[in-house]
Every structure is written in C-alpha cells, then in structure tokens.
N, CA, C and O of each residue as an XYZ file, in Angstrom:
436
protein
N      24.455      7.339    -46.411
C      23.392      6.974    -45.475
C      22.831      8.277    -44.904
O      23.587      9.110    -44.404
N      21.507      8.457    -44.978
C      20.917      9.677    -44.443
C      20.652      9.546    -42.946
O      20.871      8.493    -42.348
N      20.174     10.644    -42.356
C      19.976     10.701    -40.898
C      18.986      9.645    -40.408
O      19.212      9.019    -39.373
N      17.896      9.444    -41.143
C      16.860      8.473    -40.742
C      17.408      7.046    -40.768
O      17.128      6.258    -39.864
N      18.192      6.708    -41.804
C      18.774      5.368    -41.874
C      19.735      5.135    -40.711
O      19.800      4.032    -40.168
N      20.478      6.168    -40.332
C      21.400      6.058    -39.202
C      20.663      5.773    -37.917
O      21.126      4.993    -37.086
N      19.510      6.408    -37.752
C      18.705      6.172    -36.548
C      18.168      4.749    -36.538
O      18.191      4.084    -35.503
N      17.680      4.273    -37.696
C      17.153      2.915    -37.788
C      18.238      1.896    -37.472
O      17.998      0.921    -36.759
N      19.447      2.130    -38.015
C      20.549      1.202    -37.792
C      20.910      1.151    -36.314
O      21.140      0.070    -35.771
N      20.962      2.314    -35.651
C      21.308      2.338    -34.234
C      20.215      1.691    -33.400
O      20.509      1.008    -32.418
N      18.953      1.897    -33.777
C      17.829      1.345    -33.016
C      17.870     -0.176    -33.009
O      17.492     -0.798    -32.016
N      18.321     -0.784    -34.102
C      18.337     -2.232    -34.190
C      19.396     -2.878    -33.310
O      19.308     -4.071    -33.017
N      20.401     -2.108    -32.882
C      21.510     -2.667    -32.132
C      21.316     -2.697    -30.636
O      22.279     -2.952    -29.914
N      20.150     -2.455    -30.144
C      19.918     -2.443    -28.705
C      19.306     -1.130    -28.276
O      18.965     -0.290    -29.109
N      19.168     -0.955    -26.981
C      18.538      0.265    -26.487
C      19.416      1.486    -26.761
O      20.641      1.376    -26.812
N      18.785      2.647    -26.936
C      19.581      3.855    -27.161
C      20.364      4.218    -25.895
O      19.934      3.943    -24.774
N      21.511      4.835    -26.109
C      22.349      5.231    -24.972
C      21.781      6.496    -24.328
O      21.000      7.228    -24.935
N      22.187      6.724    -23.111
C      21.763      7.937    -22.401
C      22.255      9.180    -23.139
O      21.544     10.182    -23.210
N      23.478      9.116    -23.691
C      24.025     10.250    -24.444
C      23.189     10.549    -25.686
O      22.943     11.710    -26.012
N      22.759      9.506    -26.366
C      21.935      9.711    -27.562
C      20.599     10.331    -27.194
O      20.125     11.234    -27.884
N      19.989      9.862    -26.125
C      18.703     10.414    -25.689
C      18.870     11.888    -25.352
O      18.066     12.721    -25.770
N      19.907     12.205    -24.603
C      20.172     13.601    -24.236
C      20.369     14.460    -25.482
O      19.801     15.547    -25.585
N      21.180     13.970    -26.437
C      21.445     14.707    -27.663
C      20.162     14.945    -28.457
O      19.922     16.057    -28.928
N      19.343     13.917    -28.607
C      18.093     14.069    -29.365
C      17.153     15.087    -28.712
O      16.492     15.855    -29.411
N      17.092     15.097    -27.382
C      16.254     16.075    -26.681
C      16.758     17.491    -26.915
O      15.967     18.398    -27.171
N      18.069     17.685    -26.829
C      18.655     19.007    -27.048
C      18.430     19.455    -28.491
O      18.077     20.609    -28.733
N      18.633     18.550    -29.448
C      18.415     18.899    -30.856
C      16.964     19.287    -31.122
O      16.696     20.221    -31.877
N      16.028     18.570    -30.502
C      14.611     18.900    -30.684
C      14.310     20.280    -30.090
O      13.592     21.078    -30.692
N      14.860     20.549    -28.913
C      14.655     21.859    -28.291
C      15.234     22.969    -29.170
O      14.608     24.016    -29.336
N      16.406     22.751    -29.724
C      17.023     23.743    -30.611
C      16.192     23.946    -31.874
O      16.059     25.072    -32.352
N      15.632     22.868    -32.416
C      14.771     22.973    -33.587
C      13.565     23.862    -33.284
O      13.237     24.754    -34.066
N      12.916     23.620    -32.165
C      11.751     24.418    -31.785
C      12.155     25.887    -31.626
O      11.478     26.781    -32.132
N      13.250     26.124    -30.927
C      13.727     27.501    -30.732
C      14.020     28.186    -32.061
O      13.623     29.331    -32.277
N      14.719     27.478    -32.957
C      15.079     28.059    -34.250
C      13.838     28.377    -35.082
O      13.735     29.455    -35.666
N      12.893     27.428    -35.132
C      11.673     27.666    -35.898
C      10.871     28.838    -35.325
O      10.298     29.624    -36.080
N      10.830     28.956    -34.022
C      10.120     30.059    -33.373
C      10.803     31.395    -33.678
O      10.133     32.384    -33.976
N      12.131     31.419    -33.604
C      12.896     32.636    -33.887
C      12.672     33.090    -35.325
O      12.562     34.284    -35.603
N      12.607     32.122    -36.233
C      12.401     32.441    -37.651
C      10.935     32.702    -37.972
O      10.608     33.070    -39.100
N      10.049     32.519    -36.999
C       8.624     32.752    -37.230
C       7.965     31.674    -38.085
O       6.946     31.927    -38.728
N       8.536     30.484    -38.097
C       8.014     29.398    -38.943
C       7.479     28.215    -38.142
O       7.205     27.162    -38.717
N       7.326     28.364    -36.837
C       6.937     27.224    -35.999
C       5.601     26.631    -36.422
O       5.499     25.418    -36.608
N       4.583     27.456    -36.575
C       3.269     26.903    -36.928
C       3.250     26.366    -38.354
O       2.515     25.421    -38.643
N       4.043     26.951    -39.254
C       4.099     26.434    -40.622
C       4.781     25.064    -40.680
O       4.506     24.264    -41.574
N       5.663     24.805    -39.728
C       6.445     23.563    -39.732
C       5.815     22.486    -38.852
O       6.468     21.488    -38.549
N       4.573     22.663    -38.437
C       3.957     21.697    -37.518
C       3.976     20.247    -38.011
O       4.261     19.355    -37.212
N       3.689     19.968    -39.281
C       3.769     18.554    -39.710
C       5.164     17.956    -39.480
O       5.287     16.816    -39.033
N       6.202     18.722    -39.785
C       7.567     18.250    -39.569
C       7.849     18.087    -38.075
O       8.434     17.091    -37.650
N       7.427     19.077    -37.283
C       7.643     19.028    -35.837
C       6.944     17.811    -35.242
O       7.513     17.125    -34.393
N       5.719     17.537    -35.677
C       4.982     16.382    -35.165
C       5.676     15.069    -35.518
O       5.720     14.148    -34.703
N       6.218     14.984    -36.732
C       6.947     13.769    -37.120
C       8.175     13.590    -36.239
O       8.429     12.495    -35.735
N       8.940     14.670    -36.052
C      10.130     14.594    -35.195
C       9.743     14.270    -33.752
O      10.447     13.528    -33.068
N       8.620     14.831    -33.293
C       8.159     14.554    -31.936
C       7.786     13.079    -31.782
O       8.055     12.469    -30.747
N       7.168     12.515    -32.811
C       6.842     11.082    -32.789
C       8.095     10.226    -32.735
O       8.152      9.243    -31.996
N       9.109     10.606    -33.528
C      10.384      9.877    -33.507
C      11.025      9.966    -32.118
O      11.541      8.980    -31.590
N      10.979     11.169    -31.543
C      11.565     11.379    -30.226
C      10.810     10.587    -29.164
O      11.415     10.016    -28.256
N       9.506     10.558    -29.281
C       8.686      9.805    -28.326
C       9.025      8.310    -28.360
O       9.137      7.668    -27.316
N       9.188      7.762    -29.576
C       9.568      6.354    -29.709
C      10.946      6.095    -29.086
O      11.154      5.089    -28.407
N      11.877      7.017    -29.328
C      13.218      6.877    -28.764
C      13.156      6.897    -27.240
O      13.789      6.074    -26.577
N      12.398      7.832    -26.689
C      12.290      7.934    -25.223
C      11.643      6.692    -24.628
O      12.076      6.199    -23.586
N      10.611      6.189    -25.287
C       9.952      4.977    -24.800
C      10.921      3.799    -24.856
O      11.017      3.017    -23.910
N      11.639      3.681    -25.975
C      12.613      2.597    -26.131
C      13.676      2.679    -25.039
O      14.057      1.663    -24.458
N      14.146      3.879    -24.767
C      15.144      4.061    -23.711
C      14.563      3.699    -22.353
O      15.195      2.987    -21.572
N      13.364      4.186    -22.072
C      12.746      3.954    -20.763
C      12.528      2.465    -20.510
O      12.771      1.983    -19.404
N      12.078      1.744    -21.514
C      11.764      0.324    -21.337
C      13.003     -0.559    -21.445
O      13.237     -1.410    -20.586
N      13.786     -0.363    -22.481
C      14.881     -1.298    -22.743
C      16.168     -0.953    -22.011
O      16.883     -1.851    -21.566
N      16.475      0.332    -21.879
C      17.754      0.695    -21.273
C      17.666      0.745    -19.753
O      18.615      0.367    -19.066
N      16.552      1.202    -19.226
C      16.471      1.350    -17.778
C      15.534      0.349    -17.136
O      15.595      0.144    -15.923
N      14.671     -0.278    -17.912
C      13.669     -1.242    -17.429
C      12.776     -0.640    -16.353
O      12.265     -1.353    -15.490
N      12.592      0.683    -16.409
C      11.774      1.353    -15.398
C      10.301      1.013    -15.520
O       9.574      1.026    -14.527
N       9.861      0.711    -16.720
C       8.437      0.403    -16.890
C       8.133     -1.067    -16.666
O       6.969     -1.459    -16.580
N       9.158     -1.866    -16.574
C       8.951     -3.297    -16.391
C       9.134     -3.652    -14.918
O      10.213     -3.444    -14.362
N       8.110     -4.175    -14.292
C       8.281     -4.537    -12.882
C       9.261     -5.702    -12.745
O       9.167     -6.702    -13.457
N      10.176     -5.550    -11.839
C      11.123     -6.630    -11.553
C      10.539     -7.394    -10.371
O      10.475     -6.889     -9.250
N      10.117     -8.617    -10.650
C       9.388     -9.385     -9.646
C      10.327    -10.217     -8.794
O      11.174    -10.953     -9.299
N      10.158    -10.081     -7.505
C      10.918    -10.852     -6.541
C      10.228    -12.208     -6.387
O       9.029    -12.245     -6.114
N      10.944    -13.324     -6.552
C      10.314    -14.647     -6.437
C       9.625    -14.859     -5.086
O       8.568    -15.487     -5.029
N      10.200    -14.354     -4.017
C       9.586    -14.520     -2.688
C       8.269    -13.741     -2.613
O       7.299    -14.194     -2.006
N       8.254    -12.558     -3.245
C       7.041    -11.755     -3.268
C       5.939    -12.471     -4.047
O       4.776    -12.476     -3.642
N       6.324    -13.074     -5.167
C       5.348    -13.806     -5.970
C       4.795    -14.997     -5.189
O       3.589    -15.242     -5.216
N       5.651    -15.733     -4.501
C       5.211    -16.880     -3.706
C       4.254    -16.430     -2.604
O       3.268    -17.109     -2.317
N       4.546    -15.291     -1.991
C       3.667    -14.768     -0.939
C       2.298    -14.399     -1.513
O       1.271    -14.686     -0.899
N       2.280    -13.761     -2.697
C       0.994    -13.418     -3.342
C       0.210    -14.678     -3.692
O      -1.007    -14.725     -3.510
N       0.905    -15.704     -4.196
C       0.227    -16.961     -4.524
C      -0.367    -17.593     -3.266
O      -1.491    -18.094     -3.293
N       0.378    -17.570     -2.178
C      -0.108    -18.127     -0.919
C      -1.341    -17.364     -0.434
O      -2.311    -17.971      0.019
N      -1.302    -16.047     -0.526
C      -2.459    -15.241     -0.115
C      -3.686    -15.563     -0.970
O      -4.798    -15.665     -0.453
N      -3.476    -15.723     -2.282
C      -4.593    -16.098     -3.154
C      -5.192    -17.439     -2.741
O      -6.412    -17.595     -2.699
N      -4.331    -18.398     -2.438
C      -4.799    -19.717     -2.019
C      -5.583    -19.627     -0.713
O      -6.633    -20.255     -0.577
N      -5.084    -18.855      0.241
C      -5.780    -18.682      1.527
C      -7.147    -18.046      1.304
O      -8.144    -18.475      1.885
N      -7.185    -17.011      0.452
C      -8.462    -16.343      0.176
C      -9.454    -17.297     -0.484
O     -10.642    -17.287     -0.162
N      -8.961    -18.120     -1.405
C      -9.839    -19.083     -2.079
C     -10.362    -20.123     -1.091
O     -11.548    -20.452     -1.125
N      -9.519    -20.641     -0.225
C      -9.957    -21.615      0.791
C     -10.970    -20.983      1.741
O     -11.951    -21.620      2.124
N     -10.730    -19.733      2.117
C     -11.657    -19.018      3.008
C     -13.021    -18.855      2.333
O     -14.061    -19.065      2.956
N     -13.001    -18.475      1.042
C     -14.245    -18.317      0.297
C     -15.028    -19.625      0.231
O     -16.244    -19.642      0.427
N     -14.312    -20.736     -0.051
C     -14.983    -22.046     -0.112
C     -15.521    -22.451      1.257
O     -16.611    -23.017      1.345
N     -14.789    -22.175      2.308
C     -15.225    -22.507      3.660
C     -16.518    -21.759      3.996
O     -17.458    -22.342      4.537
N     -16.557    -20.467      3.671
C     -17.756    -19.657      3.933
C     -18.941    -20.211      3.143
O     -20.054    -20.286      3.664
N     -18.706    -20.598      1.894
C     -19.790    -21.171      1.080
C     -20.318    -22.454      1.718
O     -21.530    -22.642      1.820
N     -19.417    -23.333      2.147
C     -19.832    -24.603      2.755
C     -20.564    -24.371      4.066
O     -21.599    -24.989      4.317
N     -20.046    -23.501      4.891
C     -20.680    -23.235      6.180
C     -21.979    -22.459      6.007
O     -22.879    -22.548      6.842
N     -22.074    -21.701      4.925
C     -23.278    -20.920      4.682
C     -24.481    -21.787      4.408
O     -25.616    -21.352      4.602
N     -24.252    -23.007      3.960
C     -25.350    -23.929      3.698
C     -25.989    -24.391      4.992
O     -27.125    -24.867      4.998
N     -25.272    -24.252      6.070
C     -25.803    -24.626      7.380
C     -25.665    -26.109      7.660
O     -25.367    -26.904      6.768
N     -25.883    -26.460      8.892
C     -25.783    -27.843      9.306
C     -26.931    -28.147     10.238
O     -27.251    -27.350     11.119
N     -27.531    -29.258     10.057
C     -28.602    -29.701     10.967
C     -28.231    -31.083     11.470
O     -27.474    -31.797     10.811
N     -28.762    -31.481     12.646
C     -28.424    -32.798     13.204
C     -28.798    -33.945     12.266
O     -28.227    -35.032     12.362
N     -29.740    -33.716     11.369
C     -30.145    -34.777     10.439
C     -29.080    -35.013      9.354
O     -29.120    -36.026      8.656
N     -28.140    -34.086      9.217
C     -27.128    -34.176      8.160
C     -25.934    -35.005      8.610
O     -24.802    -34.526      8.532
N     -26.132    -36.163      9.052
C     -25.002    -36.977      9.466
C     -24.564    -37.797      8.268
O     -25.354    -38.517      7.657
N     -23.338    -37.677      7.959
C     -22.931    -38.512      6.868
C     -22.006    -37.889      5.991
O     -21.577    -38.499      5.012
C-alpha cells in the first residue's frame, strides 16, 4: 500500500486525529525547507501545490469534523427566541400596513 492509499484509508475512518494533522504540517514544512535548501523549490511547484491541496483538505476535514469549529452549535432556546422575534417583527409589519391605510368614521364594519 503506498502513501496515498494509506491517507485515503485513514480519511474514510472518521476525522483525522490532532497528531496526524500536526505530523502532516511538520512534514510539509520539512519538504519546503528541503526543496529550498537543494535549490529545487520553484522546479517542484506542481508537486508542492498537489501536496498543499492534500494538506488543505486534511485541515478542512479536521476543522469541520474533528472540532466542529465551523459548524454552529445551535441552542434550542436561542432558536426559539429568534423565531419569536421574527414573529413579532412580522406582526408589527402587518399592523403598520393595516394602520397605514387609515381609518375614517365611514369605515364602520
């Protein structure tokens, strides 16, 4: 099994671990340093971009699935309060529309 297959297999089993994320970041940094030291950084840009894309997907997967930082955790009481405010605003808007038409003494009924 090559390195890419190992990553695919681990990705399917749930969110990446914090240790894996840390390791991948360190490995990417070492790759950049090594390529720069060898004077091959700009020649290796297609490879670097591919690895950067893989790393970006891993980081996004970790951020969303492992920590749920990008997903708002909604409090049911907060949602009920927002719904109530929407209802009040809608009733207020309708009241203003009805009253805006005006009333005259001839409008009995």
